[in-house]
N, C-alpha and C positions, 0 to 999 in steps of 0.2 A: 923851239918850243913845241909839246906836245899837241897834237890834234885831240879836241875833245872827241869823247866816245859817240861812234855813229849812234843817232836815233834809230832804235828797232822799229819796224814798221807793225802797226796794230792790227790784229785779226779783227772782224765784222765783231767777233762776240766782245771784244775788249773795248772798242769803240764803242758799241751800244751801253754798256756797263758806264764807260766813263759819261756818255750822253746824259745818262739817266741819274748820274751821283750828283747828290747837292752839296758839293765841296769841291776843294782844290784837286786838281790831279796827284800832285804829291798826297795829299792824305790818302786818296784811295789807293794809291801806289804802294804807300805804306803798309796799310790793313793788309792788302793781297800779299807782300813780301811777308807779311808774318804769317798768314795762311800757307804761303807754298813752301817756309822754310820748315813748319812743323808737319804739313805732310812729306816734305823730303826726309826727315829725321825718322818718323814712323817706318816709310818705305825702305830705308836702309838699315835700321832696326830688325825688318820685317816683323814687328812687333810694337802694338800700342794703341793709341786711341787719336787719331786724326780729325774726326767729327767735331768736337767740342773745340780745340784751338779753331776751326776754320771759320765755327760759326762765334767763337765770343772775340775773334779778332778786332773787331771793332772797340770793344770794352777795354781790352789791353792798351789798345793806341791812344785813347783817351788817359787812363791810369797812369800812362809812362810819359804822357806831354806834359808841358810845363803850362802854367796859365797863360802865358805871354803867347803860346802857342796854340790857345784854345784847348788844353787840357785842363786836367784837374790840379794840378799844381803838386802834385805828391810829392814829398818830401825823402828823397834819399839820393844815397852816393856809392858808387862803386870803390870810391878812395876810403871810406869807411862806414862796410858794411853794418858795423854795429852801433853807430850813432845812434844815441840814446832817444832823440826827440824826431827820428825817422817816422814818417808815415808807414804804419805797417801794411803789409796785403798778405792777404793769405787765400790760396787759390784751394777751396774748400772741396772741390771736385778735383781731385787730385791726380786723377788718370788723364785729365787735360794737360799734365805738367809739361806738355812739349811747347805749350804755349809758353809758360813763365821762363822757361829756358831760352825760347828764343828771345823774350824782351828782356833777360838779363844778359843776354850776350849784346844786344843791340844796344845795350846802356853801358857796355864795359865791363862786366864783371868777371872776373880771371877764369872762375871757375866756369863759366860758360863760354869757352872761346868755339871758335869753330869746329876746330877738332875734338871739342867735348860734345857739341851738338852731334858730327858723325859719330860720335861714340855712344848715342843716346842708347839706353839700357844694357849695356855692356858692363862686363866685370870689371870694377876698380875704375869705372868713370865717373864722374861729377854731376852728371844727368842720369839718373836711376829713372826706376820705371814709375815711380810716385814720388812726390819731393820728399826729401830727408834733410831735416835742419841740419844736421851734423856732418853731413855731406856737402852742401853746395851754399856757399856766401849768396845771402839772399832771399834764402828760402827761411820762413821763420818758425814753420812747425811741420809736423811730419802730417802729411793728409792722404787720403787714400781710402780709409774705412769713411764712408759717406758720413756727413753729420759733424764729425769730429773737428773739421777746421772752421766752421762757422761758429761752434761752441766754443771753440779756444780764442776766435775774433771777440768773443763776448768778455773773456776774461782780460784780453790786452785792452780794450776798451775800459773795463773796470780800472786796470793800474794805471792806465795814462791818467783818467779822472782823479784816480786817490793822489796819485804823485803829483800830480798839478796842484790840486789842494793842498796839499802839505808843503810843497816847495817853491811856488810861486810867491812872488811876492807883487807889491804895488807898484814897485819901479821896474821889476823883472817880471810881467805877467805871461810871458813864453816861452820858461825855460822848459817845462814838460807841458805841449799843448798839442800832442801828436794824433791823427785821426787813423782809423783802423778802418780798411777798405777789404772787401770779401766778393770774390767772383764764386758763387755755386750755383748747382743745378737741380733738375727735379729730384734726383737721387736722396740729396742733403736735405731736402725738405720734406722727404717721406720720413726719413730717421727719427726715431721718437727722440734721440739725444736733443736735435735742432730745436724742437718742440719746447722741452724742457728749458735751454737755453734762452731762446729768443723770447720766452714768456716774463723771465726774470729781467732781460735787457730791456723790454717795452717798462716792465715794472721801475728799473731804477734809473727810467730815462736818460739811456748813454746815447746823447745826440750826436757823438764824434763816430759813430759807428755806422756806415754805410754800405750795404749788400747789395751788389748788382747779381741779379737772379737771372741765370740763362734759361730763360724759359722756352725751351725748343720741342717740348712735346715728345721728345723720344726718350726712352729707356732700354736697356739691354732686350728684353723681350718685343719689344714694339713700341707703339704709339702709348702714351701716358693714360688714355682712354681706357686701356686694360685695368687698370688698380689706382689710377689717381686724378679723381675728376672734382675733387675740393674747390671753392673759392679760396686760393691762397690769397688774395688781395684782402678779403673780410676777415681770413683767419689773422693776419697779421695786424691790423688794424684793431683787431678784437686783442692782442697783446699790447696796443699802446704803441704801435710803430706808425711812422708816416708812410705809407706806399704809395708811390708813383708807377706810372705805367707808360712804357715807351714802347710802341708796336712796329717801327722798324730803325734799324742800324745799318741794312745793306746799303740802303741809298742814301745815306745820311747820318752826322751826327750832331746835328743840332738839337735833335728833341732830347738825346743823351744828356749832351753838354749843359741844357737847362736843368735837366732833372738832377744832374751832379750837383749842380749848383742851388737848387733847391735843399738837397740834402745834406750841404754844408752849413747853410743858413740855419736849418732848424735844428736848434742847440738844446732840446728839451724832449725830443724822442729821437731813436734810431730810425733811419730811413731803409726801407726795401725798393729798390727799383725793380721793377718787372719788367724783364727785356725779352721782346720776341724775337727768336733768332730761329735762322733753319741750321741744323747740324751737317756738317758735312759743305757747307757754302761753296759754290762755284764748280763742284762735282757735277758733270752732267748726267750720271745715273745713277747717284749716291746721294744728292743732297736732299735733306729730308728724310733720308731714309734710316733703320737702325743698323745697317750695314755698314755704313762709315764709323759706327761708332768704336769698337773694339779690335779693327784689323786693319792694316795697310790697304790704302785703295788699289794699288797696283798701278806698275809704272805707264800701261795704256792710258789709265784713267788719269794719273796726275798730269801725265801730257795734254789731254783733253782740258783737265781744269785749268792748268796755266795757261791754256791757249783761250780760255774766257774770262780770264783774270786781267784786266787792266795793269800794265807795268811788268807782267812776267813773261819768261820766255820760256817756253816748252822745250828748248833743247838743252836746259842748263838746269843743274840742279845746285840747293845751298846757295842762291845767288841773291847778293844783298847789292844793288847798286849804288853808285858814290852818292846819287841826290838823298836816297833813303839813309843810308850809314851816315850822310851830313846831318840830316835831318834829326837824327837820335844822337848822335852827337852832342848837338845843339841842348838838347835835353837834358842829356846826362851832364854839361855844362853847367846850366840853370842849378841842377841838384847840389853840384858841387860848390857855388855861390850861396847856397841857401846853408848849406853846411859850413860855409866859412864864417858866412853872418852869424850863425849861432855859436858857433865857437869865442868870436869876438865878443859877443853877449855873456857868453857863459864865464867868459875872464873877468869881464868888468865883474859879473853875479857875484865871483870869487873874490873879490876885492872888497866888495861892499857886503856880503853875507857869508863869511868863509866857514862858520861853522855849518851852516846847512850846504854849503858844496862841497867842502870834505866829506860829509854824510852821505850827501850823493856820490859822492867818486866813490866811497867804500861800498856802498849798496850795489850798485853796478859793477864793481869790478867783483863781487860776489866775495869779499873777503869780512871773515867774521870778526865782530870786534873784540879787542883784548879784554879777558874776562869773562867772557861772555858766558861760562860754566860756574863762576864762583860761586854764584846762589845756590845751584843745584841744590837739593836738600840731602842731607845723609842720614840716615836711620839707625838711631840711637837703640839697639838690643837690649830690651827690660826697662825700656824709659818712655819710647814714645810707642802710641799707640797703634794696633793693627788695622787695617784698612785694606778697602779693595784697591786692585792697581789702577783704577779709572780714577779714583782719588788722588794715588801719587801722581800719576800722570799729570792731573789739573795743576798740581803745585809746582810740576817740572817746567810745565809751558809757561806759567807764571813767573817763575822764576828767571827763565831765559829772556822774555818779553822786557824785561826792565831793562836789558842792554840791545836788544834787537828789534826795533821798532818794524823793522821790515815783515815781522811775522804776521801775517793777514790771512784770516779765513774764518770758518766756522762751520756748521754741522747742518746736516739734512735734517732740520725740524726735528733734532733729537740734543740740543746744546745740553740741558740739565742732565739726561743721563749719559751724554759723551763725555762730561765736566771737562769740556773745553773752551769754557769763558774765558779770555783774557779781563783781568779787571780794569776796569778803566777804560776800556775802547770802546768809543762809541760805536753805533750801527753804520755802515756805508750804506746811505741810500740817498737818492735822488738828490734831497736838500743838505744832505751831511756827509759828503763824499769823502772829508778827511776822517772819517771814521773806520776802523779797521776791522770790523767783526762783520762777517758775510752771512745775511739770512738767505740762506739757499733753498730753503723750502723743500718739499719731499722730490728732490732731483738729484739723485745718487749719481746720475750716468752725467750728466750734464755739471753736475758740482766738480767731478775730477777733472772734465775735460777743459773747464773755466778754469780751474787752478794750473793746468798745464799752460793756458794762455797766458796769465798772470807771472808763470817761471818764464816763458818765452821772451816776455815783454822787458824784463828785468827789474831789479831793485827792488825784488820781493822774493821773501819765503814764504808761499801758499802752504797752508795746511787745511784739511778738511776732514770729516769726523762722521761716522754712523756706525751701525751693528756690523760687525765683522760679515755675518752673513750676507749682509747687503752690500758688501761689494763685488757678488755677484752681478748686482745691477751694474756698476760703476767698471767692471773689468775691460772693458774696450778701451776706456780712457786711461786706466791705470796700465795697460801694457803699452798705450802710446806714450806715457811716460817714462817707462823703462827704457823703451825704444830709443826715445829722443834725448835720453840723459838729462831729465830733468828732476832734479832734487826736491818733489814735492812730500809732503808729510801728511801721510794718512795716519789718523786715530781712530783704530777701529774696536771699540768695545763690546762687551757681552761674546766673550768671545769662543764659549765653548758651553756643552748642555749644561753647565754650572749658570748659565743665565737663568734657570730654572723654570716658571709656570709658564712662559710664555710659548715652551713646547718647541717641536721641531722644525715649525717654519721657520723660526728663529734662530734656531741653534744651528751654529757651522758643524759639520763634518769634516768636508774634505776640502774647505776653503784655504785652510794653512796650506796643505801641501799645493793648491793651485797655484800660490801668488810664491812660494818657495821655489817652482820649478820654473818659473820665469826667469828668463835671464836679467841681469841687473837689476834686480827687485831686492830689498833687504827686508826682511821678515824681523821683528825682534819681538819676543813674548816675556815679559820681565817677570819676576817670581815675587819682588819684593821694591821698596821704595828705592834701593840701593840702583839694581837694576835697571829700575826705571829710570832713574837720573842717567845711567850709562846709556839708555834709549834713545834720550833726548841728545845728550852728545853724538853718538852716533849719526842721529838722524841730521844734526845741524851739519856735523861733517861731511854728509855725504851729498856734494852739494850736486854731483853728477847721477847719482841715483835715489829714486823715489825709496822711502823707508815706509814699511808698514809697522805700526806701532799698536800691538795687541794687548787690550786691557780686560781684566777681569770685571763682571755685575759683582761678585761675591767676595766677601773679605777672606784675604791672606794672611794665614799665622806668618809672625814674625820668623828670620833667619838669623841666627846668632853669629853667623861664618859669612853672608854675603858680602860682596865687593863690587863696588863701581868700576874700579880698574881693571880687575880680572873679569868682570862680564864683557868689556870693552874687548878682548879676545873671543867672544863668542861662545866660550864654555870653561869652567873651571870647576874644581872640587869644590863645593859648598859644604860637605863633611867628608874628613879622609878617614878611611878605614884604621882599627886599632891594629898596634903591633906593627912589627917588622914584616917586610917582605911583599909581594904583591898583596892584593885582595882578593877574597876568593868571591865577590861579586860586585860588579858595576851598576847602578841605577843612574841612566839618563833621564833627566824631566825637565819640562819648561811649566812657566807660569804658575799657576794654582795648582799643580801636579807636584812641585819639588817638595813644600812643605809635607805633604801627604809620604812622599819616600822617605824623608828625614824622619817622622814617625814610625815608618815602619821597618829603619834600622834598628831602633829598640828592639823590637821582638827578635829580628833577625839574630842580632847579639848575644841578647839575655837568653834566649830559648833555643838556637841551634847553634850559637857561636860560628854564625859567619860573617867574617869581617867584611864588610861592605863600604863600600865607598858611594856616596851621591855628587851626580855631575848635574850642574845645573848648564842649562844649554840654551840661554836667550836668544843666539843667533847661529843657526846652521852657517848662513855664509861667511860670516865674519871668521869663525872656527877654522872653518876650510881653506881661508887665507892664511893661516899662522903655518909654522916651521912644521916640517913632520916631529921633528925633536918634541916641539911642544905638544903636539896633537896625542904623539904617542904617552907623554908623562899625565894627559889629563884620560884616556883611552887607552889602555895598553892594548885590546883589541884581543889578545890570547887569554882574556879573562872572562869568564860567562857576565854578556852584559844584557841588560833588559831596560828597553824604553818604556817610558810611563808619560803619557800625552792624551788628555781627551779630546782626541782628533784622529783622522785615516792613519792607520798603520804605514801607509804607503810612504817612502821616503826615508824611514829610522831603519830599513833593512841594510843599510849601508854602515850605521853606527853599532847596532845591535843585534844579538842572534836571538832574542825574542822580543814580542813586543804587548804592551796592555795599551790598546788604543781603542778605539769605536768604529766598528765594521755596519753598524746600521744607524738609521735615524733616531735622534732623540725622544723624548718624551715630556709631556707637561708634569711638572710635580715641584716639588721643593728641591734646592738644587742639591743639599746634603743626602737626602734620600737617593738622588738622580745618580751621584757620584756612587754611593753606595752599590746601588743597582747594576751601573756598569762597570764596578771593578775597579774601582779608583779608591776605595779606603784602604785603612793603613793594613788591614788583615788581610786583604784580597794580594794586597801588593806584598806583603810579607810572603804569604804562601806561595805565589808565583813566581818569587824571587827563589825561594827555597827549592821549587821543582827544577826551575833552571838548573842551579848547582848540582841537583840531584843526576840531571838527566847526562850531564857530561863528568860525573863521577862513574856514572854506570856503562860508559864508554871508555872507561879507563883515563879518564882524566884529560882527552885529547880534544884539547878546545879550538876550532879554527879561527885564525889569526885575522881579524878582519881587515887590519891595516896590509896583509901581505897579498896584495893581489896588483896587477899592473894597472896603469892609468896613461891610456891612450890620448896624444892630441891629435885629431883628426884634422881639424881646420889648415888649411895651407895658406901660411902667411904670405 
């Protein structure tokens, strides 16, 4: 029989810490082990943020401890990280991710093995420098841009409340009843997005949202007194939150336990627990200092730190003693038991309510219901009425929503202008959580981040809407949608100078190219009703890619040869050239400029005998995914080609030899006058088309082939 390991002698500092601690020696040892592991990870990587994990370790200990062990009893399981009813955890101050990876390791998550802790911040590891949901099981969302995580958490709490109201029954009231827990820092609460989201959370009374605020008084530049002296408690109380204060977690956890319990009891308000901590706790020369925030402590400092922390061995790195490992194994077992109990309940629920259960399974599996697109409208040329594409968008979202109740969202106080109201969908409010229309208020940035949280929760396809120009307010969260592979649907109306009299403050010029340049972002600018139907089919199918559906304010003329099926390929010839052989000119356009090009063709053909093809390109990204053969059949490349879009010219050079675009800000005035002034009238389009053809004729007909150039793949897989 093996001898038990010999007890290590405590240093005087360790003995003093234990003596002052109001809790069990094992509890203190667990907390200190978390601190030491986080510091070791950052030191080995020679990069990262040790201070916040060391200060927040007591919070993490309670969040990953069962109720029987005096913790929160947060439901989660490494056996099924995607358990629908798990209690979500968001580390909003994502730079502190060493803390989350340590806790996932101690809880048995494979992506955070000890080898992965040692590979922190290295290429190809599952412990990247900020949390990435697609990289690490147990991480819900990408955090790092401060304020995003706490805003995502608001979306998760909305999703849980709505799904619970929709699918829980009197005999099974807890099928969906998860809580959302957050750790955030001073930086998160300084970012404006968190104020937007938390204001809405208070209004909605999201009682299952509990935020642990790491009030350590330190930012990168120094003490928060430099720039952040407001009364956070009063601000959040004014938002409608319950705010509790814990002055010390270094010397015991009873006050924090009591505060979390109080937060769990409060069902009509979200709870913020303001917890006074010291960054870099235990470090003899860096505790409480900005110097512990964003750099390794250094080997001598880590050894000295471990010499001060009860249960740690200054001579060893990445140490988890058996008693600590056994404690967290017990906590993980409690989570597994909670999962097993829920699985058993769901099996009974499925017997009693098969339709509800099957629908929940479909929704959480991200499956699109059969026939989801059957009711999308088809425009009949010569019969149906011309309209703005935002009105076609309204018809499409309502057609799809009949079979996809998971569509949930709303507008940033522009519902009528964005035309995004789903008929019959009540408002999601504090007393009507079954409603699926969200009133985001004038909070574009939070709106997008909340949708990310709803998507991350599962079971929903969130959408949100505003004017395209105000995507600029939301861009940080929209980028997180793309990075996180969240298929959020963005409905952006008033998509050009064609919005008219509101003028240049509202008229987007650079926004389309900004969005198109973003990896994993699909931008669709439909020219008519048929293309709008394609836009919605594209967006719904893009489960792992966010889609921006751009819509006009003004009416677009009907297109005789538009096609939903062809639009699904990103671009197609909406007007073919007359006669045999290659065309003399190709014009590419999007949205409200397509019909203007169609009008210009008449003049080009009748007045100049220029055989012209008009290509509608609702989606550049989809077109580039098509085969080379298809792309060449639409855009030959060696024929004079001109792009026409009431937006920036940037990005069109790969498709066209010349561009009609917008190279300055817009103006206030009636839309048709603006289109004429900026060169989008049929007369100017025809004139510039002829100029382009003549230009290459004068060069002997030598037209550079836009398709004839190398394409490099530079990323080393």
